[in-house]
Every structure is written in C-alpha cells, then in structure tokens.
VEXDREN-2710 file (C-alpha; in Angstrom, 1 decimal):
% VEXDREN-2710
k/r/px/py/pz
1/MET/90.4/-26.9/17.7
2/LEU/88.5/-29.7/16.0
3/ALA/86.8/-27.2/13.7
4/ARG/90.1/-25.8/12.6
5/ALA/91.5/-29.3/12.0
6/ALA/88.4/-30.0/9.8
7/LEU/88.9/-27.0/7.5
8/PRO/91.2/-28.7/5.1
9/ALA/88.4/-31.1/4.2
10/LEU/86.2/-28.2/2.9
11/PRO/86.5/-27.6/-0.9
12/GLY/87.7/-24.1/-1.6
13/VAL/88.6/-23.4/2.1
14/ASN/91.3/-26.0/1.8
15/GLN/93.3/-23.8/-0.6
16/LEU/93.5/-20.8/1.7
17/PRO/96.8/-19.8/3.2
18/GLY/97.2/-21.3/6.6
19/VAL/94.8/-24.1/5.8
20/ARG/96.2/-25.6/2.6
21/LYS/98.0/-28.9/3.3
22/SER/101.5/-29.7/2.3
23/PRO/102.1/-32.8/0.1
24/ALA/102.4/-36.1/1.9
25/ARG/105.7/-36.8/0.1
26/ASP/107.3/-33.8/1.8
27/PHE/106.1/-34.7/5.3
28/ASP/108.7/-36.1/7.7
29/GLY/107.1/-35.3/11.1
30/LEU/105.8/-32.9/13.6
31/ALA/105.9/-32.6/17.4
32/TYR/103.8/-30.6/19.9
33/ARG/104.0/-30.4/23.7
34/ARG/102.3/-29.1/26.8
35/ASP/104.3/-28.4/29.9
36/GLN/103.3/-28.2/33.5
37/VAL/99.9/-29.8/33.0
38/VAL/98.1/-30.3/36.3
39/VAL/96.0/-33.5/36.7
40/GLU/92.7/-32.0/38.0
41/ARG/90.4/-34.0/40.3
42/ALA/87.1/-32.8/38.7
43/ARG/88.2/-33.8/35.2
44/VAL/89.5/-37.2/36.3
45/ASP/86.3/-37.9/38.2
46/ALA/84.1/-36.9/35.3
47/TYR/86.1/-39.1/32.9
48/ALA/86.1/-42.0/35.3
49/ALA/82.3/-41.8/35.7
50/VAL/81.6/-41.9/31.9
51/CYS/84.1/-44.8/31.3
52/GLY/83.2/-47.0/34.3
53/PHE/86.3/-46.5/36.4
54/PRO/86.0/-46.1/40.2
55/ARG/87.0/-42.9/41.9
56/LYS/90.5/-43.1/43.1
57/ASP/93.5/-40.9/44.0
58/THR/95.3/-42.2/40.8
59/VAL/94.1/-41.7/37.3
60/PRO/92.5/-44.4/35.1
61/LEU/95.0/-46.2/32.9
62/THR/93.6/-44.6/29.7
63/TYR/93.1/-41.0/31.2
64/PRO/96.5/-39.5/30.1
65/HIS/95.2/-39.8/26.5
66/MET/92.9/-36.9/27.4
67/LEU/95.9/-34.7/28.2
68/ALA/97.3/-35.4/24.7
69/PHE/94.1/-35.2/22.6
70/GLY/94.5/-31.4/22.0
71/LEU/98.1/-32.1/20.8
72/HIS/96.7/-34.7/18.3
73/MET/94.3/-32.1/17.0
74/ALA/96.9/-29.4/16.8
75/ILE/99.2/-31.6/14.7
76/MET/96.3/-32.6/12.4
77/GLY/95.4/-28.9/12.0
78/ASP/99.0/-27.8/11.2
79/PRO/99.3/-27.0/7.5
80/ALA/102.5/-29.1/7.4
81/PHE/100.5/-32.2/8.3
82/PRO/99.4/-33.6/4.9
83/TYR/95.9/-34.9/5.7
84/PRO/92.6/-33.4/7.1
85/ALA/91.5/-34.6/10.5
86/ILE/88.1/-35.6/9.1
87/GLY/88.7/-39.0/7.5
88/MET/91.5/-40.1/9.8
89/VAL/90.4/-43.5/11.2
90/HIS/91.8/-44.7/14.5
91/VAL/92.8/-48.3/13.9
92/GLU/95.1/-49.3/16.8
93/ASN/96.2/-48.0/20.1
94/ALA/99.0/-49.1/22.5
95/ILE/99.5/-47.8/26.0
96/THR/102.3/-48.4/28.4
97/ALA/102.0/-47.2/32.0
98/HIS/105.3/-47.3/33.8
99/ARG/103.7/-46.4/37.1
100/ALA/100.4/-45.0/38.5
101/ILE/99.8/-41.3/38.0
102/GLY/98.3/-39.4/40.9
103/VAL/95.6/-36.8/40.9
104/GLY/97.3/-33.4/41.4
105/GLU/100.5/-34.4/39.7
106/VAL/102.2/-31.9/37.3
107/LEU/103.1/-33.5/34.0
108/ASP/104.8/-32.7/30.7
109/VAL/103.1/-34.1/27.7
110/THR/104.6/-34.5/24.2
111/THR/103.1/-35.9/21.0
112/GLU/105.0/-36.5/17.8
113/VAL/104.2/-38.1/14.5
114/GLY/106.6/-39.3/11.8
115/ALA/106.3/-39.9/8.1
116/PRO/103.4/-42.0/6.9
117/ARG/103.8/-45.8/6.8
118/ALA/102.5/-48.0/4.0
119/HIS/99.1/-49.7/4.3
120/ALA/97.2/-51.6/1.7
121/ARG/94.3/-49.0/1.8
122/GLY/96.3/-45.8/2.2
123/ALA/98.7/-44.5/4.8
124/LEU/99.3/-45.1/8.5
125/LEU/100.4/-42.4/10.9
126/ASP/101.6/-43.1/14.4
127/PHE/101.0/-40.4/17.0
128/VAL/103.4/-41.2/19.8
129/THR/102.7/-39.5/23.2
130/THR/105.0/-39.4/26.2
131/VAL/103.8/-38.2/29.6
132/SER/106.6/-37.4/32.1
133/ALA/107.2/-36.0/35.5
134/ASP/110.5/-34.5/36.7
135/GLY/112.1/-35.8/33.5
136/GLU/111.0/-39.4/33.9
137/THR/108.5/-41.1/31.6
138/ALA/105.4/-42.2/33.5
139/TRP/103.1/-43.2/30.6
140/GLU/103.4/-43.5/26.8
141/SER/101.1/-44.4/24.0
142/THR/101.0/-44.9/20.2
143/SER/97.7/-44.0/18.5
144/THR/97.8/-45.3/14.9
145/TYR/95.5/-43.7/12.3
146/LEU/94.7/-44.8/8.8
147/ARG/94.2/-42.3/6.0
148/ARG/92.4/-44.1/3.2
149/GLY/93.4/-43.2/-0.3
150/ARG/96.6/-42.9/-2.3
151/PRO/99.1/-45.4/-0.8
152/VAL/102.6/-44.4/0.2
153/GLU/105.7/-46.3/-0.8
154/GLY/106.9/-49.2/1.2
155/GLU/105.9/-52.7/2.3
156/PRO/102.8/-52.7/4.6
157/ALA/103.6/-54.0/8.0
158/PRO/101.1/-56.4/9.7
159/GLY/98.8/-54.8/12.2
160/LEU/98.1/-56.1/15.7
161/VAL/97.0/-59.7/15.7
162/VAL/95.2/-61.0/18.8
163/THR/95.0/-64.8/18.7
164/ASP/91.6/-66.4/19.5
165/PRO/89.9/-63.4/21.2
166/PRO/87.1/-64.4/23.6
167/THR/83.4/-63.9/22.7
168/GLY/80.2/-63.7/24.6
169/GLY/80.6/-62.5/28.2
170/VAL/78.8/-59.6/29.8
171/GLU/76.3/-57.6/27.8
172/TRP/76.5/-53.8/27.9
173/ARG/73.6/-51.6/26.6
174/LEU/74.9/-48.3/25.3
175/PRO/72.6/-45.2/25.2
176/ALA/72.2/-42.9/22.2
177/ASP/73.8/-40.0/23.9
178/LEU/77.0/-41.9/24.8
179/GLY/79.0/-40.1/22.2
180/ARG/77.9/-36.7/23.4
181/THR/78.6/-37.7/27.0
182/TYR/82.1/-38.9/26.2
183/ALA/82.8/-35.8/24.0
184/ALA/82.0/-33.6/27.0
185/VAL/84.8/-35.2/29.1
186/SER/87.3/-35.9/26.3
187/GLY/87.0/-32.9/24.0
188/ASP/86.5/-35.2/21.0
189/ALA/83.4/-33.8/19.4
190/ASN/83.8/-35.4/16.0
191/PRO/80.4/-35.2/14.4
192/ILE/80.3/-39.0/13.7
193/HIS/79.8/-39.5/17.5
194/LEU/77.1/-37.0/18.2
195/TYR/73.8/-37.3/16.4
196/PRO/72.3/-39.3/13.6
197/LEU/72.2/-36.2/11.4
198/THR/75.8/-35.3/11.9
199/ALA/76.9/-38.9/11.5
200/LYS/74.9/-39.3/8.2
201/ALA/76.6/-36.2/6.8
202/LEU/79.9/-38.2/7.1
203/GLY/78.6/-41.5/5.7
204/PHE/77.4/-43.3/8.8
205/PRO/73.7/-44.5/9.2
206/ARG/73.8/-43.1/12.8
207/GLN/76.2/-42.0/15.4
208/ILE/79.0/-44.3/16.6
209/ALA/80.8/-44.7/19.9
210/HIS/84.3/-43.3/20.3
211/GLY/87.0/-46.0/19.9
212/MET/88.8/-44.6/22.9
213/TRP/85.6/-45.0/25.0
214/THR/85.4/-48.7/24.0
215/LEU/89.1/-49.1/25.0
216/ALA/88.6/-47.2/28.3
217/ARG/85.4/-49.1/29.2
218/SER/87.1/-52.5/28.4
219/VAL/90.2/-51.6/30.5
220/ALA/87.9/-50.4/33.4
221/ALA/86.4/-53.9/33.4
222/ILE/89.7/-55.5/34.1
223/GLU/91.9/-52.7/35.6
224/ASN/91.8/-54.1/39.1
225/ARG/93.5/-57.3/37.8
226/LEU/96.3/-55.4/36.1
227/PRO/99.7/-54.4/37.5
228/ALA/100.6/-50.7/37.9
229/ALA/103.3/-51.2/35.1
230/VAL/101.4/-52.6/32.2
231/THR/101.0/-52.5/28.4
232/VAL/97.6/-52.6/26.7
233/GLU/97.3/-53.0/23.0
234/VAL/94.1/-52.9/21.0
235/ALA/92.8/-53.0/17.4
236/PHE/89.6/-51.2/16.6
237/LYS/87.4/-53.2/14.2
238/LYS/83.7/-52.6/13.4
239/PRO/82.1/-49.4/14.6
240/VAL/79.7/-49.5/17.5
241/PHE/76.4/-47.8/16.5
242/LEU/74.4/-45.9/19.1
243/PRO/72.2/-46.8/20.7
244/GLY/73.4/-50.4/20.7
245/THR/74.4/-53.5/22.6
246/VAL/77.8/-55.1/22.9
247/ASP/79.3/-58.1/24.7
248/PHE/82.5/-57.8/26.7
249/ALA/84.7/-60.9/27.5
250/ALA/88.1/-61.3/29.0
251/ARG/90.4/-64.3/29.5
252/GLN/93.6/-64.6/31.5
253/ASP/96.5/-65.8/29.3
254/GLY/99.7/-66.4/31.3
255/SER/100.8/-63.1/32.9
256/GLY/98.3/-61.0/30.8
257/TRP/94.8/-60.7/29.6
258/THR/93.1/-61.1/26.2
259/PHE/89.8/-59.2/25.8
260/ALA/87.3/-58.3/23.2
261/LEU/84.1/-56.3/22.6
262/THR/81.9/-58.1/20.1
263/SER/78.4/-58.1/18.6
264/PRO/75.8/-60.2/20.5
265/LYS/74.2/-61.0/17.1
266/ASP/77.1/-62.7/15.4
267/GLY/80.2/-62.4/17.5
268/SER/81.9/-60.1/15.0
269/PRO/84.5/-57.9/16.8
270/HIS/84.3/-54.2/17.6
271/LEU/87.6/-54.2/19.5
272/VAL/90.2/-56.9/20.3
273/GLY/93.0/-56.4/22.8
274/ARG/95.6/-57.8/25.1
275/THR/97.7/-56.8/28.1
276/SER/101.2/-57.7/29.3
277/PRO/103.4/-56.6/32.2
278/ALA/105.5/-53.6/31.3
END
C-alpha cells in the first residue's frame, strides 16, 4: 500500500492512468472506512512492547491510529488526492479518547480529509479519524500533514502552541533499528525510517524515528496519570536521528500535563505536547 501511494512521486510513472494526481484546486475531500475491525491481542501486545506501554486488557491510548493507518495510505494513494504520499510531513496530531477500548472489541474506523488549508510553506491537510463501536464514538484523532510547495489560498492558521515546554528529564537511548521495529508493528515502512541508505535517498543523513512512535512513547511515560477520557495534542518539531539520545520531561499543569522530547545537547525540541480532560 505504501509503495502504491509513493508511485505519484516517480517521474513518468506519475502520468499513468490510475496514478496521475488530480489538481489541488479541484480537491474537496475523500473518505475511506473499515468496518467490523477486531482489536487483536497479538497486535496490541506487539505495539505496546515497542512503544513502552504495559500489557493490559485495554489498548494503549495511541493504538487506534494503527487501525487507521491503512486508510491514510489509501487516501494518499487515491488519484483524486492531489499530492504523493512521499513528501507529506506529519506536523501535528490530536487524539481524543472518550473511553478505554478493550482488546477483542469490534470497531468501525473512518478516516476523511478535506480541502487543503493554507500554510506559509505550502498546504496543510487534516486526516480526521473516528473509531466507533455500536454507533458511538470511542476515539478520534486529527493527523495534520504539511505538503511543502505551492501555497493554497487563504490565511494561514496558527499551529499548536505549547507554552513553556519542560526540558531535561529522563534520557532515552534509541537504537538504530527502532524505525524498522516500529514499522513491523505499525505498517509504516516509509524509507526515511528504515536504513541510512534509504533515508539518504530522500534527503536525510540517516534514518529517523517515526513521529507517531515519539508520541506513543511519550504518552506511555505518563499514561497511568491520565484519565480514561482525555485529549492529547502534540506538534512534531526536529527529527530524531537513529541511533540517538533524547530527553523526556513532563510537568503537571492544572488538570493536564505538558510534556516534551528534546535534544540533550541543546534542549531543542523534537516534540512538544499537552493533555487535557475530554
């Protein structure tokens, strides 16, 4: 699926019927869905182990994104979607869990994306996912991607601002194969995460960690302090190169938490986020 979504980035191939992309000016949205998706114990446990969550009878807060990732790729691979998947940069993510989701539950998953929004460096696209059971929403998220290049019309909206994110904290050492390990449980085998050679082919000096792994690992560090109904918002900043070392810090602010993943060298942020009761 990822390979198909990447075809529009290949010169020549991107003009073939079924691959050629429609103009951005004509795009007003797409929606894909999966019905009757069973939450499988083996998949949940594998994901939890890679991301630092304990084994439980409910899924990690970030896990439902795994159920929607194939829908994200299907939308990006659709000729009606105006941009190739390669080059889409995940810049923000917001998750709201309305309740805990149990292992073994049967869920319906929908992802939709609307027309591009204005951004100073190109266009923003919001992939909105809803996970429901028996017609009631249990979990939802918005994954915001930036497509650099020609801007779209409109006034750019401000992105997520996290005031005074914490620095320092606990040091995490990340192995070189982390991207491959996470790809195995998530299905996200984007070449920028796998090997130095594949990352260099796409402009990176070596492979980088998945943004959704940095989010999951950060949430895992504070999940036992969060209510069952909670909203988590993050902005992805500088990439985390692998192997590498990062600092994680969290601070309670009123009824929520503010957290950050930063560089031990200079404190520059890789991820900043906050939580609030839903």
